[in-house]
TIKEMI-622691 format. One record per residue (C-alpha): residue in three letters; x, y, z. Coordinates in pm, whole numbers, padded with zeros to 5 digits, m for minus. Example, Ala and Ser with C-alpha at 12.3 -4.5 7.8 and 13.67 -1.06 7.14 Angstrom:
2
- ala | 01230 | m00450 | 00780
- ser | 01367 | m00106 | 00714
% end
This chain:
491
- met | m00835 | 02526 | 12224
- thr | m00713 | 02761 | 11922
- phe | m00930 | 02821 | 11676
- gly | m00677 | 02624 | 11442
- leu | m00714 | 02307 | 11654
- val | m01172 | 02357 | 11615
- val | m01127 | 02380 | 11288
- leu | m00876 | 02046 | 11273
- ala | m01124 | 01863 | 11507
- ala | m01441 | 01960 | 11318
- val | m01295 | 01848 | 10983
- asn | m01176 | 01508 | 11136
- gly | m01521 | 01447 | 11255
- leu | m01646 | 01536 | 10903
- val | m01409 | 01292 | 10750
- leu | m01490 | 01020 | 11028
- val | m01902 | 01061 | 10885
- tyr | m01756 | 01026 | 10564
- phe | m01616 | 00715 | 10629
- val | m01927 | 00578 | 10837
- ala | m02141 | 00641 | 10559
- ile | m01950 | 00509 | 10277
- asn | m01855 | 00199 | 10428
- leu | m02241 | 00131 | 10548
- val | m02369 | 00170 | 10191
- tyr | m02054 | m00054 | 10068
- met | m02142 | m00339 | 10351
- ile | m02499 | m00286 | 10291
- thr | m02439 | m00365 | 09878
- ser | m02181 | m00582 | 09912
- ala | m02435 | m00859 | 10148
- lys | m02745 | m00773 | 09867
- ala | m02486 | m00807 | 09627
- leu | m02349 | m01199 | 09800
- his | m02751 | m01286 | 09832
- val | m02789 | m01198 | 09479
- ile | m02524 | m01391 | 09331
- trp | m02588 | m01713 | 09543
- arg | m02949 | m01714 | 09440
- tyr | m02799 | m01657 | 09073
- arg | m02610 | m01947 | 09078
- ala | m02842 | m02217 | 09254
- arg | m03074 | m02111 | 08944
- leu | m02817 | m02179 | 08699
- arg | m02774 | m02499 | 08869
- ala | m03152 | m02566 | 08847
- phe | m03163 | m02509 | 08433
- asn | m02935 | m02461 | 08145
- leu | m02924 | m02115 | 08082
- leu | m02751 | m02207 | 07754
- asp | m03001 | m02469 | 07631
- pro | m03055 | m02411 | 07273
- ser | m03425 | m02420 | 07244
- arg | m03410 | m02153 | 07486
- ala | m03124 | m01956 | 07285
- gln | m03324 | m01992 | 07000
- ala | m03641 | m01799 | 07119
- ala | m03388 | m01496 | 07276
- pro | m03458 | m01156 | 07056
- pro | m03220 | m01074 | 06760
- ile | m02931 | m00843 | 06889
- thr | m02712 | m00550 | 06736
- val | m02413 | m00519 | 06821
- leu | m02268 | m00194 | 06781
- ala | m01853 | m00095 | 06817
- pro | m01751 | 00233 | 06791
- ala | m01397 | 00249 | 06671
- tyr | m01137 | 00553 | 06642
- asn | m00769 | 00451 | 06542
- glu | m00844 | 00129 | 06703
- ala | m00603 | m00038 | 06435
- leu | m00402 | m00236 | 06695
- thr | m00722 | m00400 | 06852
- cys | m01038 | m00381 | 06623
- val | m00939 | m00689 | 06405
- glu | m00913 | m00958 | 06746
- ser | m01189 | m00767 | 06867
- val | m01428 | m00867 | 06565
- arg | m01321 | m01136 | 06537
- ser | m01401 | m01222 | 06869
- leu | m01784 | m01082 | 06795
- leu | m01800 | m01337 | 06515
- thr | m01738 | m01630 | 06726
- leu | m02039 | m01498 | 06951
- asp | m02268 | m01822 | 07066
- tyr | m02591 | m01661 | 06977
- pro | m02865 | m01752 | 06736
- arg | m02950 | m01401 | 06549
- his | m02710 | m01147 | 06576
- glu | m02542 | m00833 | 06377
- ile | m02204 | m00651 | 06409
- ile | m02203 | m00280 | 06302
- val | m01861 | m00136 | 06283
- val | m01867 | 00247 | 06353
- asn | m01546 | 00398 | 06196
- asp | m01579 | 00724 | 06346
- gly | m01278 | 00926 | 06128
- ser | m00997 | 00736 | 06242
- gln | m00657 | 00898 | 06134
- asp | m00490 | 00589 | 06132
- glu | m00493 | 00275 | 05942
- thr | m00863 | 00136 | 06107
- met | m01022 | 00152 | 05815
- gly | m00790 | m00032 | 05568
- val | m00713 | m00297 | 05860
- leu | m01066 | m00395 | 05864
- gln | m01112 | m00371 | 05461
- ser | m00822 | m00623 | 05483
- ala | m00899 | m00838 | 05738
- phe | m01277 | m00883 | 05653
- ala | m01336 | m00859 | 05240
- leu | m01537 | m00502 | 05303
- ala | m01768 | m00423 | 05011
- pro | m01952 | m00112 | 04943
- arg | m02362 | m00248 | 05045
- ala | m02702 | m00056 | 05076
- arg | m02853 | m00047 | 05410
- ile | m03187 | 00130 | 05499
- ala | m03212 | 00391 | 05839
- thr | m03425 | 00287 | 06104
- ala | m03373 | 00597 | 06281
- asp | m03289 | 00957 | 06223
- leu | m03046 | 01094 | 06527
- asp | m02787 | 01392 | 06424
- thr | m02486 | 01257 | 06327
- ala | m02170 | 01341 | 06163
- ala | m02164 | 01276 | 05797
- val | m02228 | 00920 | 05677
- arg | m01889 | 00839 | 05394
- gly | m01996 | 00477 | 05357
- val | m02174 | 00135 | 05441
- tyr | m01996 | m00183 | 05424
- gln | m02083 | m00505 | 05458
- ser | m01842 | m00832 | 05458
- arg | m01843 | m01105 | 05249
- pro | m01707 | m01352 | 05443
- his | m01938 | m01267 | 05719
- pro | m02263 | m01133 | 05622
- asn | m02343 | m01040 | 05939
- leu | m02093 | m00775 | 05980
- trp | m02145 | m00408 | 05837
- val | m01937 | m00105 | 05882
- ile | m01998 | 00218 | 05875
- asp | m01715 | 00468 | 05781
- lys | m01825 | 00826 | 05875
- glu | m01683 | 01164 | 05945
- asn | m01548 | 01207 | 06331
- gly | m01801 | 01304 | 06575
- gly | m01712 | 01131 | 06903
- lys | m01774 | 00822 | 07037
- ala | m02149 | 00940 | 07108
- asp | m02223 | 01035 | 06755
- ala | m02077 | 00722 | 06631
- leu | m02280 | 00520 | 06823
- asn | m02576 | 00678 | 06732
- ala | m02490 | 00632 | 06329
- gly | m02489 | 00271 | 06471
- leu | m02832 | 00299 | 06637
- asn | m02948 | 00464 | 06277
- tyr | m02850 | 00158 | 06100
- cys | m02943 | m00057 | 06372
- asn | m03262 | m00282 | 06302
- thr | m03305 | m00546 | 06597
- pro | m03535 | m00480 | 06940
- leu | m03205 | m00530 | 07113
- met | m02842 | m00318 | 07101
- cys | m02555 | m00395 | 07252
- ala | m02268 | m00124 | 07269
- val | m01941 | m00256 | 07348
- asp | m01596 | m00045 | 07274
- ala | m01380 | m00158 | 06985
- asp | m01115 | m00246 | 07243
- thr | m01353 | m00490 | 07402
- leu | m01340 | m00892 | 07368
- leu | m01668 | m01056 | 07452
- glu | m01683 | m01421 | 07624
- arg | m01847 | m01648 | 07366
- asp | m02138 | m01682 | 07539
- ala | m02178 | m01319 | 07646
- leu | m02513 | m01210 | 07452
- thr | m02688 | m01546 | 07580
- arg | m02613 | m01429 | 07929
- ile | m02680 | m01084 | 07926
- val | m03023 | m01103 | 07741
- arg | m03180 | m01287 | 07987
- pro | m03307 | m01018 | 08173
- phe | m03511 | m00946 | 07873
- leu | m03639 | m01287 | 07868
- glu | m03782 | m01236 | 08198
- asp | m03893 | m00910 | 08290
- ala | m04033 | m00685 | 08051
- asp | m03982 | m00393 | 08209
- thr | m03619 | m00460 | 08129
- val | m03466 | m00139 | 07914
- ala | m03117 | m00185 | 07974
- val | m02885 | m00466 | 08122
- gly | m02476 | m00431 | 08213
- gly | m02215 | m00695 | 08214
- lys | m01906 | m00834 | 08370
- ile | m01565 | m00613 | 08253
- arg | m01220 | m00840 | 08328
- val | m00894 | m00695 | 08261
- val | m00723 | m00897 | 07963
- asn | m00347 | m00735 | 08057
- asp | m00114 | m01063 | 07989
- cys | m00397 | m01280 | 07927
- thr | m00347 | m01537 | 07652
- val | m00600 | m01441 | 07372
- gln | m00639 | m01638 | 07012
- ser | m00869 | m01573 | 06754
- gly | m01026 | m01303 | 06926
- ile | m01106 | m01549 | 07257
- val | m00919 | m01530 | 07584
- thr | m00797 | m01899 | 07647
- asp | m00592 | m01852 | 07932
- ala | m00668 | m01600 | 08235
- arg | m00426 | m01422 | 08418
- leu | m00366 | m01187 | 08676
- pro | m00182 | m00907 | 08523
- lys | 00209 | m00848 | 08567
- asn | 00193 | m00506 | 08603
- phe | 00112 | m00397 | 08925
- leu | m00095 | m00091 | 08776
- ala | m00331 | m00324 | 08568
- ala | m00348 | m00624 | 08872
- ile | m00484 | m00380 | 09111
- gln | m00705 | m00259 | 08879
- thr | m00825 | m00648 | 08800
- val | m00936 | m00646 | 09168
- glu | m01079 | m00276 | 09131
- tyr | m01314 | m00411 | 08854
- leu | m01415 | m00710 | 09065
- arg | m01522 | m00498 | 09327
- ala | m01681 | m00250 | 09098
- phe | m01919 | m00457 | 08923
- leu | m01940 | m00772 | 09152
- val | m02030 | m00577 | 09478
- gly | m02123 | m00189 | 09334
- arg | m02338 | m00311 | 08995
- val | m02490 | m00609 | 09151
- gly | m02622 | m00446 | 09482
- trp | m02762 | m00141 | 09315
- ala | m02885 | m00340 | 09061
- ala | m03056 | m00544 | 09345
- phe | m03239 | m00224 | 09452
- asn | m03337 | m00103 | 09065
- ala | m03151 | 00166 | 09174
- ser | m02842 | 00163 | 08890
- leu | m02692 | 00508 | 08755
- val | m02424 | 00325 | 08473
- ile | m02390 | 00051 | 08278
- ser | m02025 | 00037 | 08179
- gly | m01974 | 00185 | 07774
- ala | m01762 | m00126 | 07697
- phe | m02021 | m00372 | 07757
- gly | m02428 | m00279 | 07821
- leu | m02751 | m00429 | 07621
- phe | m03038 | m00191 | 07570
- ser | m03345 | m00188 | 07399
- arg | m03310 | m00040 | 07131
- gly | m03634 | 00133 | 07077
- ala | m03579 | 00282 | 07460
- val | m03264 | 00471 | 07369
- val | m03390 | 00618 | 07036
- asp | m03734 | 00684 | 07214
- ala | m03445 | 00862 | 07497
- gly | m03254 | 01075 | 07246
- gly | m02995 | 00845 | 07178
- tyr | m02639 | 00909 | 07325
- gly | m02547 | 01253 | 07442
- ser | m02341 | 01410 | 07187
- lys | m02363 | 01841 | 07082
- arg | m02592 | 01727 | 06808
- thr | m02822 | 01531 | 07042
- thr | m02915 | 01582 | 07346
- gly | m02607 | 01702 | 07505
- glu | m02200 | 01656 | 07509
- thr | m02051 | 01484 | 07777
- val | m01768 | 01234 | 07836
- gly | m01999 | 01035 | 08036
- glu | m02194 | 00893 | 07775
- asp | m02255 | 00583 | 07912
- met | m02361 | 00689 | 08281
- glu | m02576 | 01014 | 08126
- leu | m02824 | 00789 | 07854
- val | m02878 | 00578 | 08168
- val | m02965 | 00862 | 08406
- arg | m03156 | 01034 | 08125
- met | m03379 | 00709 | 08079
- lys | m03443 | 00633 | 08421
- arg | m03577 | 01043 | 08422
- leu | m03747 | 01017 | 08146
- phe | m03940 | 00685 | 08166
- thr | m04036 | 00770 | 08528
- asp | m04188 | 01107 | 08408
- arg | m04362 | 00948 | 08131
- gly | m04524 | 00635 | 08408
- arg | m04355 | 00417 | 08257
- pro | m04138 | 00094 | 08407
- cys | m03777 | 00157 | 08338
- ala | m03554 | m00172 | 08503
- ile | m03189 | m00145 | 08466
- gln | m03007 | m00464 | 08540
- phe | m02690 | m00637 | 08553
- val | m02565 | m01031 | 08471
- pro | m02268 | m01105 | 08686
- asp | m02140 | m01383 | 08491
- ser | m02193 | m01223 | 08080
- val | m01775 | m01124 | 08085
- ala | m01637 | m00866 | 07848
- trp | m01260 | m00843 | 07866
- thr | m01085 | m00465 | 07802
- glu | m00738 | m00379 | 07830
- ala | m00663 | m00188 | 08158
- pro | m00385 | 00136 | 08151
- glu | m00019 | 00064 | 08258
- ser | 00093 | 00352 | 08329
- tyr | 00014 | 00634 | 08611
- arg | m00044 | 00876 | 08354
- val | m00265 | 00701 | 08135
- leu | m00457 | 00568 | 08421
- gly | m00489 | 00902 | 08585
- arg | m00673 | 01058 | 08257
- gln | m00893 | 00763 | 08276
- arg | m00986 | 00855 | 08610
- asp | m01043 | 01215 | 08570
- arg | m01292 | 01133 | 08294
- trp | m01489 | 00911 | 08429
- gln | m01539 | 01143 | 08743
- arg | m01600 | 01429 | 08453
- gly | m01831 | 01177 | 08343
- leu | m02006 | 01102 | 08676
- ile | m02053 | 01514 | 08831
- glu | m02187 | 01556 | 08442
- ser | m02390 | 01319 | 08475
- leu | m02541 | 01390 | 08795
- leu | m02575 | 01771 | 08747
- arg | m02745 | 01796 | 08428
- his | m03049 | 01554 | 08610
- arg | m03044 | 01698 | 08933
- gln | m03368 | 01726 | 08999
- met | m03366 | 01346 | 09076
- leu | m03202 | 01429 | 09393
- phe | m03379 | 01340 | 09718
- asn | m03716 | 01310 | 09511
- pro | m03927 | 01043 | 09581
- arg | m04077 | 01059 | 09216
- tyr | m03793 | 00839 | 09159
- gly | m03805 | 00556 | 09396
- pro | m03454 | 00404 | 09543
- thr | m03259 | 00593 | 09293
- gly | m03339 | 00938 | 09366
- leu | m03390 | 00895 | 09722
- val | m03058 | 00681 | 09763
- ala | m02844 | 00598 | 09502
- phe | m02857 | 00983 | 09309
- pro | m02720 | 01137 | 09690
- val | m02498 | 00862 | 09746
- phe | m02319 | 00859 | 09386
- leu | m02359 | 01274 | 09444
- phe | m02209 | 01282 | 09820
- leu | m02011 | 00987 | 09870
- glu | m01878 | 00927 | 09491
- gly | m01882 | 01241 | 09362
- leu | m01766 | 01499 | 09635
- gly | m01621 | 01209 | 09891
- pro | m01264 | 01239 | 09683
- val | m01215 | 01578 | 09849
- ile | m01316 | 01497 | 10237
- glu | m01064 | 01166 | 10148
- leu | m00794 | 01365 | 10040
- val | m00886 | 01646 | 10363
- gly | m00915 | 01346 | 10537
- tyr | m00517 | 01211 | 10532
- val | m00439 | 01560 | 10550
- gly | m00569 | 01618 | 10865
- phe | m00548 | 01289 | 11045
- ser | m00132 | 01345 | 10946
- ile | m00165 | 01711 | 11118
- ala | m00318 | 01532 | 11448
- ile | m00057 | 01290 | 11441
- leu | 00222 | 01542 | 11414
- ser | 00088 | 01809 | 11673
- gly | m00033 | 01518 | 11928
- gln | m00395 | 01570 | 11916
- ala | m00509 | 01262 | 11780
- ser | m00632 | 01043 | 12111
- gln | m00596 | 00679 | 12037
- ala | m00974 | 00623 | 12012
- tyr | m00969 | 00875 | 11691
- val | m00676 | 00666 | 11584
- ile | m00812 | 00338 | 11586
- gly | m01124 | 00472 | 11445
- phe | m00990 | 00639 | 11172
- phe | m00757 | 00327 | 11094
- val | m01026 | 00113 | 11084
- leu | m01274 | 00306 | 10843
- ala | m01018 | 00439 | 10610
- phe | m00823 | 00106 | 10557
- ala | m00961 | m00206 | 10751
- leu | m01294 | m00159 | 10559
- gly | m01143 | m00111 | 10239
- val | m00914 | m00441 | 10266
- ser | m01282 | m00659 | 10372
- leu | m01477 | m00547 | 10113
- ser | m01180 | m00607 | 09852
- thr | m01147 | m00944 | 10023
- val | m01506 | m01020 | 10003
- ala | m01521 | m00960 | 09600
- val | m01209 | m01193 | 09539
- leu | m01388 | m01449 | 09739
- ile | m01684 | m01435 | 09537
- glu | m01552 | m01441 | 09228
- glu | m01329 | m01748 | 09332
- val | m01605 | m01910 | 09519
- ala | m01910 | m01813 | 09220
- phe | m01702 | m01806 | 08927
- ala | m01299 | m01899 | 08969
- arg | m01197 | m01754 | 08668
- tyr | m00834 | m01752 | 08753
- thr | m00723 | m02085 | 08809
- arg | m00369 | m02008 | 08937
- thr | m00374 | m02010 | 09315
- ser | m00071 | m01743 | 09265
- asp | m00327 | m01514 | 09146
- val | m00560 | m01578 | 09384
- leu | m00364 | m01508 | 09632
- lys | m00193 | m01211 | 09468
- met | m00556 | m01048 | 09453
- phe | m00569 | m01122 | 09828
- ser | m00270 | m00922 | 09857
- leu | m00333 | m00648 | 09608
- gly | m00708 | m00586 | 09807
- ile | m00420 | m00477 | 10082
- leu | m00214 | m00315 | 09929
- glu | m00448 | m00080 | 09749
- asn | m00528 | 00137 | 10047
- phe | m00226 | 00243 | 10087
- gly | m00091 | 00455 | 09837
- tyr | m00317 | 00404 | 09515
- arg | m00634 | 00481 | 09690
- gln | m00473 | 00838 | 09798
- ile | m00353 | 00850 | 09451
- asn | m00705 | 00735 | 09319
- ser | m00877 | 01041 | 09473
- phe | m00624 | 01272 | 09360
- trp | m00727 | 01194 | 08987
- arg | m01045 | 01197 | 09114
- val | m01073 | 01559 | 09307
- arg | m00883 | 01653 | 08987
- gly | m01144 | 01502 | 08764
- leu | m01445 | 01711 | 08997
- tyr | m01172 | 01994 | 08958
- asn | m01176 | 01999 | 08534
- ser | m01564 | 01897 | 08551
- leu | m01665 | 02266 | 08714
- ile | m01442 | 02441 | 08492
- gly | m01612 | 02271 | 08184
- arg | m01317 | 02084 | 08052
- lys | m01415 | 01828 | 07803
- thr | m01117 | 01656 | 07598
- trp | m01118 | 01266 | 07635
- gly | m00739 | 01229 | 07691
- lys | m00523 | 00962 | 07510
- met | m00550 | 00611 | 07616
- glu | m00218 | 00376 | 07490
- arg | m00326 | 00014 | 07378
- lys | m00080 | m00239 | 07365
- gly | m00301 | m00483 | 07164
- phe | m00458 | m00806 | 07153
- gly | m00160 | m01069 | 07042
- ala | m00153 | m01455 | 07075
- lys | 00002 | m01383 | 07432
- gln | 00023 | m01013 | 07416
- val | 00361 | m00937 | 07408
- ser | 00279 | m00641 | 07076
- ser | 00498 | m00383 | 07235
- ser | 00342 | m00087 | 07033
- thr | 00095 | 00144 | 07097
- ala | m00242 | 00311 | 06956
- gln | m00407 | 00643 | 07018
- ala | m00744 | 00684 | 07108
- gln | m00892 | 01000 | 07165
- leu | m01183 | 01238 | 07071
- pro | m01188 | 01478 | 06776
- pro | m00997 | 01761 | 06815
- arg | m01151 | 02042 | 06974
- pro | m01119 | 02436 | 06941
- pro | m00851 | 02587 | 07159
- ala | m01094 | 02791 | 07348
- ala | m01254 | 02451 | 07479
% end
């Protein structure tokens, strides 16, 4: 056997080991998630989570929504926040030096007037230009500040937050009316809870009226529809499973509820003025909180609620989606490398011994192995070096199990929550769970490998996101741009 064939056999063997490992992790988290969601649904039948007396006992919450160039979506998003069915909540929208009409649109839509508001924390942020309160909606506040990035905007909001709990959302996110009532539950039941994640759904082509999704539909755009299945798998399988093992490492920046004191105590969101800039401020904060609380001997539970829902707009072009996945991968790598002392460290329990290695080696470095595997598989087939057993094994591990995981996620969604009422939409989701493994998954791996490379060379740019906006039926053809503040060319 020549040296080249030996290398090819070794590479293909490594790839099979990788697929075995990652699919084993997914199967374990899937089984745990299924068990947890079943128990959760049974508990909901036993008592009314939304009982008014229970809701009245819930602590007040401040919703923080950073906005940069969100003129197209911010009004509908704020309207959804104003309709939240929660007894005591404030909303603080932070205009992060937008260069479009975001501030003017907010002033016009909500009759803002300058008001004094006492700061409750002193996290270092870019200069605040003004604080405003809505005349018709006294619980709505807007902070107008110099541009500093999303993390900086969240820290500015934290400085003016005076409630024990803080909910971070994106300015283009729509919360369901009962979202806060549902996501606050772990804080009422477990005193060790410091953060809770909610479920993210794709809003593209849904009917939105007055900030409320009145008709959930599968997107017509192929990429957005595939992301719908992706989100179901990520949240109903991944997030639920890891939270059940008390090993969560991430809460989506689009929707998460935090102990305000815990976040401030940890130094706030990572920005160039606080704990260090990162494009993955949501994950980095969770990992940092977990590490700091453990180091100080304080309990720290990161939980997830599967039926507390926020709707967000998914990219509909390969160019924009590629930027997003590149950024997500950079955020993952930055967060893990910044807190690498947790790796295989028994001090951090399941997080350090299991979750951290899985996220670093299988999610962080895995896309490289996966792409190499596809190349090696092709070479082995074309050169006649692939045995029948190897071909079957590769197909089962690389494709069949991926299809099974997507199918399980769609089944959980429809049996437990049934938000998509059209049979055609459900059948399409099952079909997309198969199709995404042939082409889309490989492209996604390429984007993630590019993100890994960009992380290693220190690239910090955010990239642009195109928005259609929230119309009554989402038919607007105009777009808006959302990006981090400009950086010097050397960056």
